[in-house]
DOLUM-774344 format. One line per field, with one value per residue (C-alpha): residue in three letters; x, y, z; residue number from 1. Coordinates in Angstrom, 1 decimal, decimal comma. Example, Ala and Ser with C-alpha at 12.3 -4.5 7.8 and 13.67 -1.06 7.14 Angstrom:
residues 2
type (ALA; SER)
east (12,3; 13,7)
north (-4,5; -1,1)
up (7,8; 7,1)
seq (1; 2)
This chain:
residues 219
type (MET; LEU; VAL; VAL; PRO; CYS; VAL; LEU; MET; THR; THR; LEU; ARG; PHE; VAL; TYR; GLN; HIS; LYS; LEU; ARG; ALA; PHE; ASP; ALA; VAL; GLY; ALA; PRO; LEU; LEU; THR; VAL; PHE; PRO; LEU; ALA; THR; MET; PHE; VAL; VAL; SER; SER; VAL; ALA; LEU; LEU; ARG; GLU; ARG; ARG; THR; GLY; THR; LEU; GLU; ARG; LEU; LEU; THR; THR; PRO; LEU; SER; ARG; LEU; ALA; LEU; LEU; GLY; GLY; TYR; ALA; LEU; ALA; PHE; ALA; LEU; LEU; ALA; THR; LEU; GLN; ALA; VAL; LEU; VAL; SER; ALA; LEU; ALA; LEU; ALA; VAL; LEU; GLY; LEU; SER; VAL; VAL; GLY; PRO; THR; ALA; MET; VAL; VAL; VAL; VAL; CYS; VAL; ALA; VAL; ALA; ILE; LEU; GLY; MET; GLY; LEU; GLY; LEU; LEU; ALA; SER; ALA; PHE; ALA; GLN; THR; GLU; PHE; GLN; VAL; VAL; GLN; PHE; PHE; PRO; ALA; ALA; ILE; TYR; PRO; GLN; MET; LEU; LEU; ALA; GLY; LEU; LEU; VAL; PRO; ARG; GLN; HIS; MET; VAL; GLY; VAL; LEU; HIS; ALA; ILE; SER; ASP; ALA; MET; PRO; LEU; SER; TYR; ALA; VAL; ASP; ALA; MET; HIS; HIS; LEU; GLY; ARG; GLN; THR; GLY; VAL; ALA; GLY; ALA; LEU; TRP; GLY; ASP; LEU; ALA; VAL; VAL; LEU; ALA; PHE; ALA; VAL; ALA; SER; VAL; ALA; LEU; SER; ALA; VAL; THR; LEU; ARG; ARG; ARG; THR; ALA)
east (7,5; 8,4; 6,7; 3,5; 2,2; 2,6; 1,5; -1,8; -2,2; -1,2; -3,9; -6,5; -5,3; -6,1; -9,8; -10,6; -9,5; -12,1; -13,3; -11,0; -12,6; -13,2; -9,5; -9,0; -11,7; -10,5; -7,0; -5,7; -8,1; -6,4; -3,1; -3,1; -4,2; -1,4; 1,8; 0,0; -0,6; 2,2; 4,6; 2,2; 3,3; 6,9; 7,8; 5,8; 7,5; 10,9; 10,7; 8,9; 11,7; 14,3; 13,0; 13,1; 16,0; 17,4; 18,8; 16,4; 17,3; 21,2; 20,5; 18,6; 21,5; 23,1; 22,7; 20,3; 16,5; 13,7; 12,1; 16,0; 16,8; 12,5; 13,4; 16,6; 14,4; 11,3; 13,9; 15,3; 11,8; 10,5; 13,5; 11,4; 8,3; 9,2; 10,7; 8,0; 5,1; 7,4; 7,6; 4,0; 2,8; 5,3; 3,8; 0,5; 0,9; 3,6; 2,7; -0,5; -2,3; -3,7; -5,0; -5,4; -6,2; -4,1; -0,5; 1,1; 4,0; 1,4; -0,1; 3,4; 3,6; 0,4; 1,6; 4,8; 2,8; 0,2; 3,4; 4,7; 1,9; 1,7; 4,9; 4,5; 0,9; 3,1; 6,2; 3,1; 1,5; 4,9; 4,9; 1,7; 2,4; 4,3; 4,7; 3,9; 1,3; -0,5; 0,6; -1,5; -4,4; -3,5; -3,8; -8,0; -8,2; -6,3; -6,0; -9,8; -12,1; -10,0; -10,6; -14,2; -14,9; -12,5; -14,8; -13,3; -16,7; -18,7; -18,5; -18,0; -20,6; -23,4; -22,9; -24,7; -23,9; -22,1; -19,5; -19,0; -17,9; -16,2; -14,1; -13,2; -10,8; -9,4; -6,1; -6,6; -10,0; -7,6; -5,1; -8,0; -9,7; -6,1; -6,9; -10,0; -8,8; -6,2; -8,2; -11,0; -9,6; -6,3; -3,8; -3,0; -6,0; -5,6; -8,0; -5,4; -2,6; -4,7; -5,2; -1,5; -1,1; -3,5; -1,8; 1,5; 0,6; -0,7; 2,2; 4,6; 2,0; 2,0; 6,1; 6,2; 3,2; 5,2; 8,5; 6,5; 5,1; 7,7; 9,2; 12,7; 12,0; 9,1; 8,4)
north (-10,5; -9,7; -13,2; -13,6; -9,9; -11,5; -14,3; -12,9; -11,2; -13,8; -16,0; -12,8; -13,0; -16,6; -16,1; -13,6; -15,1; -15,3; -11,7; -9,4; -6,1; -7,3; -7,9; -4,3; -3,2; -5,4; -5,3; -1,8; -1,0; -4,5; -3,7; -1,1; -4,1; -6,4; -4,1; -2,6; -5,8; -7,2; -4,0; -3,7; -7,5; -6,9; -3,9; -4,1; -7,6; -6,9; -3,4; -5,7; -8,5; -5,4; -4,4; -7,8; -8,7; -5,3; -4,0; -0,8; -0,4; 0,1; 2,0; 4,1; 4,9; 6,6; 10,4; 9,5; 11,0; 8,9; 10,0; 9,5; 6,5; 5,1; 7,2; 5,2; 1,8; 3,4; 4,1; 0,9; -0,3; 2,5; 0,9; -2,6; -1,6; 0,7; -2,9; -4,6; -2,2; -2,0; -5,8; -6,2; -3,9; -4,4; -7,8; -6,7; -4,0; -5,8; -9,5; -10,1; -7,4; -5,2; -1,7; 1,7; 4,8; 6,4; 6,8; 3,3; 5,4; 6,8; 3,0; 2,3; 5,9; 4,8; 1,9; 3,0; 5,3; 3,0; 0,0; 3,0; 3,9; -0,1; 0,2; 3,7; 1,6; -1,5; 0,8; 2,2; -0,9; -2,1; 0,5; -0,9; -5,1; -6,9; -9,9; -11,3; -12,4; -9,5; -7,8; -10,2; -9,4; -5,5; -6,9; -7,9; -4,5; -1,9; -3,5; -5,4; -2,1; -0,4; -3,3; -3,2; 0,6; 1,5; 0,9; -2,4; -4,5; -1,1; 2,5; 4,4; 6,9; 4,5; 3,6; 4,9; 8,0; 6,6; 4,3; 6,9; 9,3; 6,6; 5,5; 9,2; 9,0; 5,4; 6,4; 3,0; 4,9; 7,4; 5,2; 3,3; 6,5; 7,0; 3,8; 4,5; 7,2; 6,1; 3,4; 5,3; 9,1; 9,9; 12,2; 13,3; 15,1; 17,2; 14,7; 11,7; 14,4; 15,2; 11,2; 10,7; 13,6; 12,0; 9,3; 10,4; 12,0; 9,4; 7,3; 10,3; 10,9; 7,1; 7,1; 10,2; 9,3; 5,7; 7,7; 9,2; 6,1; 4,0; 2,1; 1,2; -2,5; -4,8; -6,7)
up (-1,2; -4,8; -6,2; -4,6; -6,0; -9,8; -8,9; -7,7; -10,5; -12,9; -11,6; -11,6; -15,5; -15,8; -13,7; -16,7; -19,2; -21,7; -20,0; -21,1; -20,5; -17,0; -16,5; -17,5; -15,0; -12,0; -12,9; -12,4; -8,9; -7,4; -8,2; -5,4; -3,5; -3,5; -2,5; 0,1; 1,9; 1,7; 2,3; 5,7; 6,7; 5,8; 6,9; 10,2; 10,9; 10,4; 12,6; 15,3; 15,5; 15,5; 18,6; 20,0; 19,5; 21,2; 17,8; 17,8; 21,7; 20,5; 17,8; 19,9; 22,7; 19,2; 18,7; 16,0; 16,3; 16,5; 13,4; 11,5; 12,6; 11,6; 8,6; 7,4; 8,0; 5,9; 2,9; 3,2; 2,5; 0,3; -2,6; -2,0; -2,3; -5,2; -6,7; -5,4; -7,5; -10,7; -11,4; -10,8; -12,7; -15,9; -15,7; -15,7; -18,4; -20,7; -20,2; -19,0; -21,6; -18,7; -20,9; -19,6; -21,3; -19,0; -19,2; -18,0; -16,3; -13,8; -13,1; -12,0; -9,9; -8,4; -7,5; -6,0; -3,7; -2,4; -1,3; 0,1; 2,2; 2,9; 4,4; 6,6; 7,7; 9,0; 10,7; 12,2; 13,3; 14,2; 17,1; 19,3; 18,4; 21,1; 19,2; 15,6; 16,4; 17,5; 13,9; 12,1; 14,2; 12,9; 9,1; 9,0; 11,1; 9,0; 5,2; 5,3; 5,7; 3,2; 0,4; 1,3; 1,1; -1,6; -4,3; -5,2; -4,9; -5,1; -6,6; -3,3; -4,9; -4,3; -1,0; 1,8; 3,7; 6,5; 4,3; 2,3; 4,7; 6,5; 2,8; 2,5; 5,7; 4,1; 1,6; -0,6; -1,7; -3,1; -5,0; -6,4; -7,7; -9,3; -10,8; -12,2; -13,6; -15,2; -17,2; -17,8; -19,0; -21,1; -19,9; -16,2; -14,6; -12,2; -9,6; -10,4; -9,0; -6,0; -5,5; -5,3; -3,0; -0,4; -0,6; -0,5; 2,5; 4,5; 3,9; 5,5; 8,4; 8,9; 9,7; 11,5; 13,9; 14,0; 15,0; 18,1; 19,1; 18,9; 21,8; 22,6; 22,9; 23,5; 27,0)
seq (1; 2; 3; 4; 5; 6; 7; 8; 9; 10; 11; 12; 13; 14; 15; 16; 17; 18; 19; 20; 21; 22; 23; 24; 25; 26; 27; 28; 29; 30; 31; 32; 33; 34; 35; 36; 37; 38; 39; 40; 41; 42; 43; 44; 45; 46; 47; 48; 49; 50; 51; 52; 53; 54; 55; 56; 57; 58; 59; 60; 61; 62; 63; 64; 65; 66; 67; 68; 69; 70; 71; 72; 73; 74; 75; 76; 77; 78; 79; 80; 81; 82; 83; 84; 85; 86; 87; 88; 89; 90; 91; 92; 93; 94; 95; 96; 97; 98; 99; 100; 101; 102; 103; 104; 105; 106; 107; 108; 109; 110; 111; 112; 113; 114; 115; 116; 117; 118; 119; 120; 121; 122; 123; 124; 125; 126; 127; 128; 129; 130; 131; 132; 133; 134; 135; 136; 137; 138; 139; 140; 141; 142; 143; 144; 145; 146; 147; 148; 149; 150; 151; 152; 153; 154; 155; 156; 157; 158; 159; 160; 161; 162; 163; 164; 165; 166; 167; 168; 169; 170; 171; 172; 173; 174; 175; 176; 177; 178; 179; 180; 181; 182; 183; 184; 185; 186; 187; 188; 189; 190; 191; 192; 193; 194; 195; 196; 197; 198; 199; 200; 201; 202; 203; 204; 205; 206; 207; 208; 209; 210; 211; 212; 213; 214; 215; 216; 217; 218; 219)
Protein backbone atom coordinates (compact mmCIF):
# COMPACT_ATOMS: atom_id res chain seq x y z
CA MET A 1 0.00 0.00 0.00
CA LEU A 2 2.85 2.39 0.77
CA VAL A 3 5.36 1.20 -1.81
CA VAL A 4 3.25 0.73 -4.93
CA PRO A 5 2.19 4.40 -5.38
CA CYS A 6 5.82 5.47 -4.94
CA VAL A 7 6.98 2.93 -7.51
CA LEU A 8 4.32 4.07 -9.98
CA MET A 9 5.25 7.72 -9.57
CA THR A 10 8.93 6.90 -10.03
CA THR A 11 8.09 4.94 -13.17
CA LEU A 12 6.15 7.92 -14.52
CA ARG A 13 9.17 10.14 -13.87
CA PHE A 14 11.37 7.89 -16.00
CA VAL A 15 8.72 7.78 -18.73
CA TYR A 16 9.03 11.58 -18.96
CA GLN A 17 12.77 11.60 -18.34
CA HIS A 18 13.44 14.02 -21.20
CA LYS A 19 10.18 15.95 -20.94
CA LEU A 20 10.16 17.54 -17.50
CA ARG A 21 7.41 20.00 -18.38
CA ALA A 22 5.16 17.13 -19.41
CA PHE A 23 5.97 15.37 -16.14
CA ASP A 24 4.96 18.49 -14.20
CA ALA A 25 1.69 18.73 -16.16
CA VAL A 26 0.79 15.06 -15.81
CA GLY A 27 2.40 14.13 -12.51
CA ALA A 28 0.43 16.40 -10.19
CA PRO A 29 -3.04 15.28 -11.36
CA LEU A 30 -1.94 11.62 -11.31
CA LEU A 31 -0.96 12.05 -7.67
CA THR A 32 -4.69 11.96 -6.97
CA VAL A 33 -5.25 8.64 -8.73
CA PHE A 34 -2.77 6.41 -6.89
CA PRO A 35 -4.06 7.04 -3.33
CA LEU A 36 -7.67 6.78 -4.50
CA ALA A 37 -7.18 3.40 -6.15
CA THR A 38 -5.03 1.73 -3.51
CA MET A 39 -7.11 2.88 -0.54
CA PHE A 40 -10.30 1.75 -2.27
CA VAL A 41 -8.97 -1.81 -2.62
CA VAL A 42 -7.38 -2.02 0.83
CA SER A 43 -10.34 -0.68 2.82
CA SER A 44 -12.99 -2.62 0.91
CA VAL A 45 -11.22 -5.97 1.17
CA ALA A 46 -10.25 -5.46 4.81
CA LEU A 47 -13.78 -4.67 5.99
CA LEU A 48 -15.25 -7.47 3.90
CA ARG A 49 -12.95 -9.97 5.60
CA GLU A 50 -13.99 -8.62 8.99
CA ARG A 51 -17.57 -9.40 8.06
CA ARG A 52 -16.86 -12.82 6.60
CA THR A 53 -14.92 -13.97 9.67
CA GLY A 54 -17.68 -12.85 12.04
CA THR A 55 -15.56 -10.19 13.76
CA LEU A 56 -17.89 -7.42 12.67
CA GLU A 57 -20.93 -9.36 13.81
CA ARG A 58 -19.49 -9.73 17.31
CA LEU A 59 -18.61 -6.04 17.46
CA LEU A 60 -22.15 -5.09 16.46
CA THR A 61 -23.50 -6.89 19.54
CA THR A 62 -21.82 -4.23 21.70
CA PRO A 63 -23.51 -0.90 22.52
CA LEU A 64 -21.55 0.78 19.71
CA SER A 65 -23.64 2.18 16.89
CA ARG A 66 -22.86 1.19 13.33
CA LEU A 67 -21.70 4.70 12.54
CA ALA A 68 -19.37 4.77 15.55
CA LEU A 69 -17.98 1.34 14.72
CA LEU A 70 -17.42 2.16 11.09
CA GLY A 71 -16.00 5.52 12.13
CA GLY A 72 -13.33 3.65 14.08
CA TYR A 73 -12.41 1.63 11.02
CA ALA A 74 -12.45 4.81 8.95
CA LEU A 75 -10.10 6.55 11.38
CA ALA A 76 -7.59 3.70 11.23
CA PHE A 77 -7.71 3.60 7.44
CA ALA A 78 -7.51 7.40 7.30
CA LEU A 79 -4.23 7.32 9.23
CA LEU A 80 -2.82 4.83 6.73
CA ALA A 81 -4.19 6.93 3.87
CA THR A 82 -2.47 10.01 5.29
CA LEU A 83 0.85 8.20 5.57
CA GLN A 84 0.55 6.92 2.02
CA ALA A 85 -0.32 10.35 0.61
CA VAL A 86 2.51 12.06 2.49
CA LEU A 87 5.06 9.52 1.28
CA VAL A 88 4.14 9.66 -2.41
CA SER A 89 3.81 13.46 -2.37
CA ALA A 90 7.16 13.91 -0.65
CA LEU A 91 8.80 11.55 -3.12
CA ALA A 92 7.34 13.35 -6.12
CA LEU A 93 8.12 16.86 -4.91
CA ALA A 94 11.45 16.41 -3.12
CA VAL A 95 13.09 13.53 -4.97
CA LEU A 96 11.56 13.23 -8.43
CA GLY A 97 11.52 16.97 -9.04
CA LEU A 98 7.80 17.49 -9.61
CA SER A 99 7.28 21.24 -9.85
CA VAL A 100 4.10 23.07 -8.85
CA VAL A 101 3.45 26.79 -8.74
CA GLY A 102 1.20 26.71 -5.68
CA PRO A 103 2.17 25.78 -2.11
CA THR A 104 3.63 22.29 -1.95
CA ALA A 105 1.94 21.71 1.39
CA MET A 106 -1.43 21.96 -0.35
CA VAL A 107 -0.39 19.19 -2.75
CA VAL A 108 -0.01 16.92 0.26
CA VAL A 109 -3.35 18.09 1.66
CA VAL A 110 -5.15 17.29 -1.59
CA CYS A 111 -3.50 13.86 -1.78
CA VAL A 112 -4.54 13.10 1.79
CA ALA A 113 -8.12 14.15 1.03
CA VAL A 114 -8.21 11.90 -2.05
CA ALA A 115 -6.78 8.96 -0.08
CA ILE A 116 -9.52 9.42 2.52
CA LEU A 117 -12.05 9.55 -0.32
CA GLY A 118 -10.73 6.23 -1.64
CA MET A 119 -11.10 4.79 1.85
CA GLY A 120 -14.71 5.99 2.08
CA LEU A 121 -15.63 4.61 -1.33
CA GLY A 122 -13.97 1.31 -0.42
CA LEU A 123 -15.97 1.01 2.79
CA LEU A 124 -19.13 1.74 0.84
CA ALA A 125 -18.32 -0.90 -1.76
CA SER A 126 -17.63 -3.50 0.94
CA ALA A 127 -21.14 -3.02 2.30
CA PHE A 128 -22.58 -4.39 -0.94
CA ALA A 129 -19.96 -7.03 -1.81
CA GLN A 130 -20.21 -10.62 -0.62
CA THR A 131 -16.81 -11.86 -1.83
CA GLU A 132 -13.40 -10.43 -2.60
CA PHE A 133 -14.11 -11.10 -6.27
CA GLN A 134 -17.14 -8.81 -6.13
CA VAL A 135 -14.99 -6.11 -4.56
CA VAL A 136 -12.63 -6.38 -7.53
CA GLN A 137 -15.64 -6.00 -9.83
CA PHE A 138 -16.67 -2.82 -8.02
CA PHE A 139 -13.24 -1.30 -8.63
CA PRO A 140 -13.53 -0.67 -12.40
CA ALA A 141 -17.11 0.51 -11.99
CA ALA A 142 -16.20 3.03 -9.28
CA ILE A 143 -12.71 4.15 -10.30
CA TYR A 144 -12.24 3.86 -14.08
CA PRO A 145 -15.10 6.22 -15.10
CA GLN A 146 -13.71 8.84 -12.74
CA MET A 147 -10.24 8.48 -14.26
CA LEU A 148 -11.63 8.92 -17.78
CA LEU A 149 -13.82 11.92 -16.99
CA ALA A 150 -11.79 13.74 -14.32
CA GLY A 151 -9.80 15.79 -16.82
CA LEU A 152 -6.67 13.64 -16.83
CA LEU A 153 -6.85 12.97 -20.57
CA VAL A 154 -8.88 15.88 -21.89
CA PRO A 155 -9.77 19.13 -20.08
CA ARG A 156 -13.29 18.81 -18.72
CA GLN A 157 -14.39 22.07 -20.36
CA HIS A 158 -13.67 20.48 -23.76
CA MET A 159 -15.94 17.48 -23.15
CA VAL A 160 -19.39 17.21 -24.66
CA GLY A 161 -22.20 18.42 -22.43
CA VAL A 162 -23.35 15.02 -21.16
CA LEU A 163 -19.86 13.87 -20.20
CA HIS A 164 -19.10 17.20 -18.56
CA ALA A 165 -22.27 16.92 -16.49
CA ILE A 166 -21.36 13.39 -15.41
CA SER A 167 -17.85 14.49 -14.46
CA ASP A 168 -19.35 17.20 -12.25
CA ALA A 169 -20.90 14.43 -10.13
CA MET A 170 -17.60 12.57 -9.67
CA PRO A 171 -15.34 13.52 -6.75
CA LEU A 172 -12.06 12.79 -8.53
CA SER A 173 -12.86 15.61 -10.96
CA TYR A 174 -12.59 18.13 -8.12
CA ALA A 175 -9.32 16.63 -6.87
CA VAL A 176 -7.82 16.91 -10.35
CA ASP A 177 -9.12 20.48 -10.66
CA ALA A 178 -7.41 21.28 -7.35
CA MET A 179 -4.12 19.90 -8.65
CA HIS A 180 -4.48 21.93 -11.83
CA HIS A 181 -4.91 25.05 -9.68
CA LEU A 182 -1.73 24.23 -7.77
CA GLY A 183 0.15 23.56 -10.98
CA ARG A 184 -0.79 26.83 -12.64
CA GLN A 185 -1.54 29.42 -9.93
CA THR A 186 0.40 30.81 -7.01
CA GLY A 187 -1.25 31.02 -3.62
CA VAL A 188 -4.42 29.26 -2.52
CA ALA A 189 -7.50 30.42 -4.43
CA GLY A 190 -11.04 30.08 -3.22
CA ALA A 191 -11.75 27.59 -5.99
CA LEU A 192 -9.08 25.30 -4.54
CA TRP A 193 -10.74 25.30 -1.13
CA GLY A 194 -14.06 24.62 -2.81
CA ASP A 195 -12.67 21.61 -4.68
CA LEU A 196 -11.09 20.29 -1.49
CA ALA A 197 -14.36 20.69 0.40
CA VAL A 198 -16.25 18.71 -2.25
CA VAL A 199 -13.74 15.83 -2.07
CA LEU A 200 -14.00 15.66 1.71
CA ALA A 201 -17.79 15.90 1.56
CA PHE A 202 -17.91 12.89 -0.75
CA ALA A 203 -15.62 11.01 1.64
CA VAL A 204 -17.79 11.75 4.68
CA ALA A 205 -20.96 10.90 2.77
CA SER A 206 -19.47 7.58 1.64
CA VAL A 207 -18.60 6.57 5.21
CA ALA A 208 -22.06 7.60 6.47
CA LEU A 209 -23.83 5.75 3.67
CA SER A 210 -21.71 2.64 4.25
CA ALA A 211 -22.79 2.67 7.91
CA VAL A 212 -26.44 2.76 6.87
CA THR A 213 -26.09 -0.07 4.35
CA LEU A 214 -23.68 -2.20 6.43
CA ARG A 215 -24.76 -5.78 6.98
CA ARG A 216 -23.67 -7.81 9.96
CA ARG A 217 -22.36 -10.80 8.07
CA THR A 218 -21.79 -11.91 4.53
CA ALA A 219 -23.88 -14.92 3.58
